[in-house]
C-alpha positions in Angstrom: -36.1 49.7 35.3 -34.7 50.5 38.7 -33.0 53.8 39.5 -30.8 54.9 42.4 -32.2 57.7 44.6 -28.6 58.9 45.4 -26.6 58.8 42.2 -29.5 58.5 39.7 -28.0 55.7 37.7 -30.3 53.2 35.9 -29.8 49.6 37.0 -30.8 46.6 34.8 -32.1 43.5 36.3 -33.3 43.0 39.8 -31.0 44.4 42.6 -31.6 45.2 46.3 -29.3 48.2 46.3 -27.3 50.4 43.9 -24.1 48.6 42.8 -22.2 51.9 42.9 -23.2 53.7 46.1 -25.3 51.0 47.8 -28.2 53.4 47.8 -31.9 52.6 47.7 -33.4 51.7 44.4 -36.8 52.7 43.1 -38.8 51.5 40.1 -39.8 48.1 38.8 -37.1 45.4 38.7 -36.7 43.6 35.4 -35.1 40.1 36.0 -34.9 39.4 32.2 -32.5 42.2 31.7 -30.1 41.0 34.4 -26.5 41.8 33.3 -25.1 38.7 35.0 -27.8 36.0 34.9 -27.4 33.0 37.1 -26.0 30.0 35.3 -28.4 27.2 34.7 -28.3 24.4 37.3 -27.0 21.2 35.6 -29.5 18.4 35.5 -27.0 16.0 36.9 -23.8 16.2 38.8 -20.7 14.5 37.4 -19.3 14.1 40.8 -22.4 12.4 42.0 -22.4 10.0 39.0 -18.8 9.0 39.8 -19.7 8.4 43.4 -22.6 6.2 42.4 -20.4 4.4 39.9 -17.7 3.8 42.6 -20.3 2.6 45.1 -22.0 0.3 42.7 -18.6 -1.2 41.7 -17.6 -1.7 45.3 -21.0 -3.2 46.2 -20.8 -5.7 43.2 -17.2 -6.6 44.3 -18.3 -7.2 47.9 -21.2 -9.4 46.8 -18.9 -11.4 44.6 -16.5 -11.9 47.4 -19.2 -13.0 49.8 -20.5 -15.5 47.3 -17.0 -16.8 46.7 -16.1 -17.3 50.4 -19.5 -18.6 51.4 -20.5 -20.9 48.5 -17.8 -21.4 45.9 -14.5 -21.1 47.6 -11.6 -21.7 45.3 -13.5 -21.3 42.1 -12.0 -19.4 39.2 -15.1 -17.4 38.4 -14.3 -14.7 41.0 -11.3 -13.5 38.9 -13.5 -13.1 35.8 -16.1 -11.3 38.0 -13.5 -8.9 39.3 -12.2 -8.3 35.8 -15.7 -7.6 34.5 -16.3 -5.1 37.3 -13.1 -3.3 36.7 -13.7 -3.3 32.9 -17.1 -1.8 33.4 -15.8 0.7 35.9 -13.1 1.9 33.5 -15.4 2.3 30.4 -18.2 4.0 32.3 -15.8 6.3 34.1 -14.4 7.5 30.8 -17.9 8.0 29.5 -18.7 10.2 32.5 -15.5 12.1 32.2 -15.9 13.0 28.5 -19.7 13.1 28.4 -19.8 16.7 27.1 -17.3 15.9 24.3 -19.0 13.3 22.3 -16.4 12.8 19.5 -13.6 12.4 22.0 -15.8 10.1 24.1 -16.3 7.9 21.0 -12.5 7.7 20.4 -11.7 6.9 24.0 -14.4 4.3 24.2 -13.1 2.6 21.0 -9.6 2.4 22.4 -10.8 1.1 25.8 -13.2 -1.5 24.5 -10.9 -2.9 21.9 -7.9 -3.1 24.3 -10.0 -4.6 27.1 -11.4 -7.2 24.7 -8.0 -8.1 23.5 -6.9 -8.6 27.2 -10.0 -10.7 27.9 -9.4 -12.8 24.8 -5.8 -13.4 25.8 -6.7 -14.6 29.3 -9.7 -16.7 28.4 -7.9 -19.0 26.0 -6.8 -16.7 23.1 -9.6 -17.8 20.8 -9.2 -14.8 18.5 -12.7 -13.4 18.8 -11.4 -10.0 19.7 -9.1 -9.7 16.7 -11.6 -11.4 14.3 -14.8 -9.6 15.3 -14.7 -7.1 18.1 -11.8 -5.0 16.9 -13.0 -4.5 13.3 -16.7 -4.1 14.2 -16.0 -1.5 16.9 -13.8 0.5 14.4 -16.5 0.3 11.7 -19.3 1.4 14.1 -17.2 4.3 15.5 -16.3 5.6 12.0 -20.0 5.5 11.0 -21.0 7.1 14.3 -18.5 10.0 13.8 -19.9 10.7 10.3 -23.6 10.5 11.4 -23.2 12.6 14.6 -21.1 15.2 12.8 -24.0 15.7 10.3 -26.8 15.5 12.8 -25.1 17.9 15.3 -23.8 20.1 12.5 -20.4 20.1 14.2 -17.6 22.2 13.0 -14.6 20.5 11.4 -12.2 21.4 14.2 -14.5 19.7 16.7 -14.5 16.3 15.1 -11.9 16.1 12.4 -8.9 15.2 14.6 -10.9 12.4 16.3 -12.0 11.1 12.9 -8.3 11.0 11.8 -7.3 9.1 15.0 -10.2 6.6 14.6 -9.4 6.1 10.9 -5.7 5.5 11.6 -6.7 3.1 14.4 -9.0 1.3 12.0 -6.1 0.3 9.8 -4.9 -2.1 12.5 -7.2 -4.9 11.2 -5.4 -4.6 7.9 -2.1 -5.2 9.6 -3.7 -8.2 11.4 -4.7 -9.6 8.0 -1.1 -9.1 6.6 0.4 -11.0 9.5 -2.3 -13.6 9.6 -3.4 -12.6 13.1 -7.0 -12.4 11.9 -8.4 -15.8 10.8 -11.8 -14.4 9.8 -11.1 -12.0 6.9 -14.5 -10.4 6.1 -14.9 -8.0 9.1 -11.3 -6.8 8.9 -11.5 -6.4 5.1 -14.7 -4.2 5.4 -13.1 -2.1 8.1 -9.9 -1.7 6.2 -11.7 -0.6 3.0 -13.8 1.9 5.0 -10.7 3.4 6.6 -8.9 3.7 3.2 -12.0 5.4 1.8 -12.2 7.8 4.7 -8.5 8.7 4.3 -9.0 9.2 0.5 -12.1 11.3 1.1 -10.3 13.6 3.6 -7.4 14.0 1.2 -9.5 14.7 -1.8 -12.4 16.7 -0.4 -11.0 18.2 2.8 -7.3 18.6 1.9 -6.8 22.0 3.5 -8.7 21.2 6.6 -7.0 17.8 6.9 -3.5 19.3 6.6 -4.3 22.2 8.8 -5.6 20.0 11.6 -2.6 17.8 11.4 -0.2 20.7 11.5 -2.0 22.3 14.4 -2.1 19.1 16.5 1.5 18.1 15.7 2.8 21.7 15.9 4.3 21.5 12.4 
């Protein structure tokens, strides 16, 4: 341990001079006892990831425009290419933004993917593949992922419960689609709807206090 020659205080860690009087220190430094250790350097920079994403999207857009004006001028494919680039940019940007909050990331990705697929289905002929398959399957996968990750990561209830509630409520939309005959393929929507009802029942029966407490806290009731 280091000591100051002037004021005689003991100093933990490894210092060049006394933090009180700026006097000379004697003794052996002990870096492991540093009172204010340096924070670990992150393995990757979120700002750098965003810059790389933006550059990649702009490069892909530039390549598509060059191909369009040089080889296939007037073709419709350029609009789909631009839409695909924008869709990928939006979803990956959200993943980078919420990378440290995995349950919120799952919820945001579910909303983005389903909404974007509904838009794509609408502008590619309205064939119904988004409502019949993508919407219910994405909801089902997200519900299962929330449960599995909560157990694997041993997450506390306040960390994932509100996101599970939001995803469960969102997963009831396929049931609404069945009622109004918007979904022509029933099996995926039925499975997702049943799963959502079971999750709600499980929360009410087994986690009543936590369920009501989280709702009251989020809604300021």
